[in-house]
N, C-alpha and C positions, 0 to 999 in steps of 0.2 A: 531703482529704475527711475528714469526721468519722465515726469509728467508735467505738462505746462498748461493744462486746462482741467477745471473741475467744476462741478455743480453741487451746491450744498443748500440745505434747508435749515434756517435758523429760527429760533423762537425765544424771546425774552421771557423771564419768569412772570407768572401772574401775581398780582398783588394779593395779599392776604385780606380776608374780610374782617370788618370791625365786629366788636362784640356788643350785643344788646343785653346788658345785665344790670341789676340793681343791688344796692346795699341797703338792707333794712336796719333802721335804728332800733334802739332797745324797746321802744314802745310798740314795735312791730306794725306801726301804722304808717309812719313817714318813711319814704324811701328816696334814695339818691341814685341817679344814673351813674354807673361806674364802669361802663364798657370801654375797653381800650381799643386803640386803633390797630388795624392790621399792618403787617410789615410790607415794605416795597419789594417787588419782584426783582430778581437779578438782571443786570444789563448784559448784553452780548457785545463784546469788544474784539475787533480784529486788529492784530498787531503784527507789523513786519519784523522779521528776525533775520540777521545775517547767518545764523546757525543752520538755516534751511536752504536748500537749493532746488527743491522740486515740490510739486503739489501731490506727490504720490501718496502722502498720508491721507488724502481725501478720497482715495480710490474705493476703500471699503467702508469708510464711515461718512455718511451723508447728512444725517440729522443731528443738530446741535441745539440743546435747550438749556437755558439758565435756570437756576433754582427758583421755585416759587417763594413768595413771602408767607410767613406764618400768620395764622388767625390771631386777632387780639383776644384778650381774656379779661376777667373781672378785675376789680380794684385798679382800673385804668392801666393795666399792664399791656404794653404794646407787643405785637407779634414781632418776631425776629425777621429782619430783611433777608431776602434770598441772596446767595453768593453770586457775584458776577462771573460770567463765563468768558475766559480769554481764549481766542482762537489764534494760534500762531501761523503765519504764512511767510514764504520767502520774501525778502525785499525785492521790489520790482513787480509785486502783484497788483493787478488792476481789478477792482471790484465793479461788476456790471449788474444791472437789473435784467429782468427777463426780456426786455425790449432790446437789449444789447447796448444800452446807454451807459457810458462810464460814470460811475458815482464817485469813486475815489481812486487815487493812484498812490500806493504806498511804496515809493521808490527809495526810501531811506530806512535803514534799520532803526527801529524804535518808533517809527510813524505808527499811529494808531487811530482807529475810528470807532466811535460809539455807534454801532450799526443798528442796534435795536434796544430801545429803552424799556426797562422793567415796568410792569404795571404798578399803578399807585395802590397803596394800601387803603382799604376802606376805613372811614372814621367810625369809631365806636359811638354808642349813644351818649356818652359823657360829653362829646364834642358838640352836640346839638342842643344842649341846655341853654335856654334863654328866658327872658321875662315872659314871653308868650308861650314858650314850650318848656315847661319845668320838668316834665317826666316823659321824655321821648322814649318810645318803646321800639324804636327801629335803629338799625345801623346800616352803614353802606357796605355793599359787596366789594370785594377786591376787583380792581380793573383787570380784565382778561386781555392778553396780548394776542396778536395774530402772527402766524408763521409767515416767512417769506423765502422765496428761492433766490439765490444769488449765483452769478457766474464768476468764477475766479480765473484770471488769465495771467500767466507769468510772462513777463518780458525781462530778459536778463539785463542786469546792470553791468555794463562794460564800457570802457572808454574807446576801444578799437574793435572793429569787426573785420574779419577776413572773409572776403566774398569772392567766389569763383565757381567755375564749372566743376562737376565731379572729377576726382583724381587729379586736380591741379596742384596738389601738394600743400593744402592749407593745414592739415593735421600735422604734417612733417614740420612745417614752419613753426607752428605753435609749440610743438615739442622741443624745438631747438631754442626758441627765445624765452621759454618759461619752463616750469616744472610740470606742466600738464602732460598726462600720459594717455593720449587718445589712441584708439585702435588705428593702426596704419597698415595698409595693404595695397598692392598694385592693381586695384580694380575699382571701378566707379562705386559710389555710394557706400564707401567704407564707414564714413561718419553718418550716423542716422539720428544722432541727438547733438545739440550744441555742446561745445566744450569751452571751458573757461580756463585761462592761465594768467598768472600774475608775472609781469615783466619788471625786473629791477634794473635801473640804470643810474649810476652815481647815487645821489641821495633821494631819488624819487622812484615811484612805482606806479604802474597802471595795469588795468585789466584788459585782456584781449579775448574776444569771443571768436571761436571757429564754428561757423554754422554749416550744416550739410550742404553739399553742392547744389547749385541751382541749375535748372534746365529751362529751355524756352517755354514760356507760359507759366513760369513760377508764380507770377503775380495773381494768376487766376486759381492757384492751388494745385497746378500740375506738379506731380512729384512732391506734394505737400509743401510747395514753395512758400505759400502765404503763411503757413504755420511757422516756418523758419525765419522768414523775413521780419516778422514782428519782433524777433529777438535782437535785432540791430537798431530798433527805433530809438533807443536811448544813447547809442554810441555817438561820440563827437568826431570820430575820424573813421573813414572806411579805407580798407586796403584791398584793391582789386588784385587777385592772384591770377596770373596768366601762365599757361603751360607752354614753354617754348619748344617742347618736344614735338608739338604739332607742326612746327615749321619744317621738320625733316620729311614728314609724310605729305605735307601740303594740305592736310585736312582742313585747316582753318587758319586765317591770318590772325595775328595778335590784335590788330586794330579791329577786326570784325568781332572777335571774342569780347573785347573791351566794350564796344558799342552795344553789343547784345546785352551784356550785363547791365550797362547803364540804362538801357531801355526798360529792362525788367524793374529796376528800382524806380524809374520815372512813372511807370504804369501802376506800381504799388503805392507809392507815396511821393508827392512832389517835395515834401520837406526832406525826405531821405535822399532824394535825387540831388538836392541843393547842398547836401552835407559835404564838407571838405574831404578830399581823398588823395591817396598816392597810388602808384601802380608798381607792382612787383612782378618782374619776369623771373619765374622759377624754373628749376631743372636745367640751368645753363651747363651743368657738367655733362649732359647727354648730347649736347650739340658741339661737335668738333670744329665746325666752321663758324667761328664767332661773327663772321661778316653777315651771316643770316640774321643773327640777333640784332646787330647794329642797324641793318636795313629795316627790320621790323620796328625797331625803336624810332627810327626817323619817320616811319609811316604813322606810328602812334602819335607823334608830336604834331601831326596835322590836325588831330582831333582833341588835343588837350595841351594845357600849359603846366600841368602838375608834374611833380617829381616822379621819375621812373628809376627804380632800383633793380639791378640784376643780381640774383642770388642762386645759391644751390643749397637747398635744405638738407641734402644728403651729405655733401662734403663740408658744409659750413662756410663756403666761399661768400664773402661780403655780408655775412649774417651780423657781424658786429657793427658794420656800417649801417645796416638796415635798422638795428635796434637804436642806434644813435639818432638817425633821422626820425624814426618813429617817436622817440622820446621828445625830441624838439617840437615836432608837430603837435603832440598831445599837450605839451606845456603851453604852446601858443594858443591852442583852442581853449584850454582851461582858463587862461588869462582873459581871453575875449569874453567867455561866459561870465567870469567873475566881474568883469568891468560892466557888463550888461546888468548883472544883479545889483551892483553897487549903484548904478544910475537909477534903477527902478526901486531901489531900497527893498529888495527881496530878502527877508531874513533866512538864515541858514539853519534855524532851530528845527528840532524834531516837531513835526506837525501833529496836532491832536485835533481831529475833526469831531464836531458835535452835530447832533441831528437838528434840522431846521424845524423850529416850533411854530412857524407862521401859520401852518394849517390848523393849529389848535386854538386860534383866535375865533371868537364867535362872529367876527365881522365877515370872515371868509365862508359865506354860506352858498351852497350850490343846490338848486332845486331841480329835481327830475320828475317830470309829469308822466304818469301812467294811467290813462283813462281819467277818472275823476279823483284820483289819489295823487298827493304831492309828497315825494320823498325828499326829506331834507338831509343833505350830506354835509357834515361838519364835524371834525374830530372832537372838538371841545364839547358840543352838545351831545354827540354820541357817547362820549365818555361819561357825562353826567347821568344820562339815561341808563347806561349799562351798569353803573355802580349803584343804581337805586333798586331796592327790593319792591318790584312792581306789584307784588301780592300783598303788601302791607299798606293799608289805607292811609295810615299816618305818614308813611314814607312818600306815598303818591301825592298827598296834600302838600308836603314840604317841597317836592319837586315842582308842583304846579306854581307855588309861590316863588320859587327860585327862577323859573322861566319867565314869570311875570315881571319879576324885579329886573331881569336882564332886558326886558322889553322885546322878547322874541316875537310876540304876536304882532306888534306894530311893524317890525322889520319884515315879517313875512307878507303882511298886507301891502307894504311898499313895493315888494317884489312881484306883486300881481296876484297873490292868492286871495280869493274872495272869502267872505264870511260863510260859514256853513260847510266849507271844504274839509275833506279828510286829510289830515297831515300825519306823516309817519316819520319819527326820528328813532332809528334803531328798532327796538321792540315796542316803543311807545306809539300808540295810535290815538289821536284825539281830533276833536272837531274845533275848527277855528271860529271862536265867537268873541264878542266884546267882553 
């Protein structure tokens, strides 16, 4: 089944805690800190794959969690890192946050994004040995990660989009020019999911998408139009399919149909509206008086200067000519896009996205005031606090000296927090003093 939207919850692995252990020498008096570090938690990586064509696999499975890092042990043995979790999605998948903002666009097979980084492993007590601290009795806790919800949205990757009203013959056309086998019947809304077909011409090939028929108000979601229109956002050429059978009954002029379709695209997306296009008048085998078609074509030319092709998807009339024209247009558009990329020096490599670490710098501090309390929001400081064993006095003293070394007190004072104020960083509550 075809599914083009999904909501998933992901969580990177927690870091393993460090070990606080000692090695006693033969005299049983002297001891050496030998606690090992905890292992890093596994990352969550989302990767685009050409082997998938739908998000249906996310229908029943929603929660995804990478493996936790293992705890460190004595004799400075580090805990094993958690395995990374790879989540495969179809190429053309857009990743959005809960606000609907686009985070990443995986439009090529092999594109991948490190969407959630595994927690750091806590340091064992052997890592804290110094001239001042010869026998540390504490270790860091592993960093705990937070889960997040993501929205996945699939936009088909195709070169050409067939756009038209229901029953205009789009499915018949795609079945004639490619090996796609869509459901075809003589009633509206036969196509309820997008179909893709690969067209071969001479030594080249291109992908054509047949989206379900549009109706007036499609840009607002009427008839699920907005759901379908997003699937042609990546196309480089649009083919408007007009049903000339309507000329016999006088239900609608071809020019009127064309302008209505153009208006729906314009209201949905200005970029889509500006995309290059051609017009196909289909079902010419059903009109015995070809003068009707010629007259309709002349009327169309009052509203457009683009190429107009007359075909019959049923008999195959002019289909070869249509494929030739389509191939030439696609080649031209591809050359234009490549020229633009060359001028902008945009690389064609597979993209590997990484997380932005800027919010982990201690300089980026945000203060939230609630009554007489000041909550400090900063990932770097929150990480330090969360990995500290706050029930261990020696660990607390180490944290205090670490914050003092960073100069966090002076920074908070410069931000307007007065001495004697209660400051909260994560689970740490303290009073700001000299």
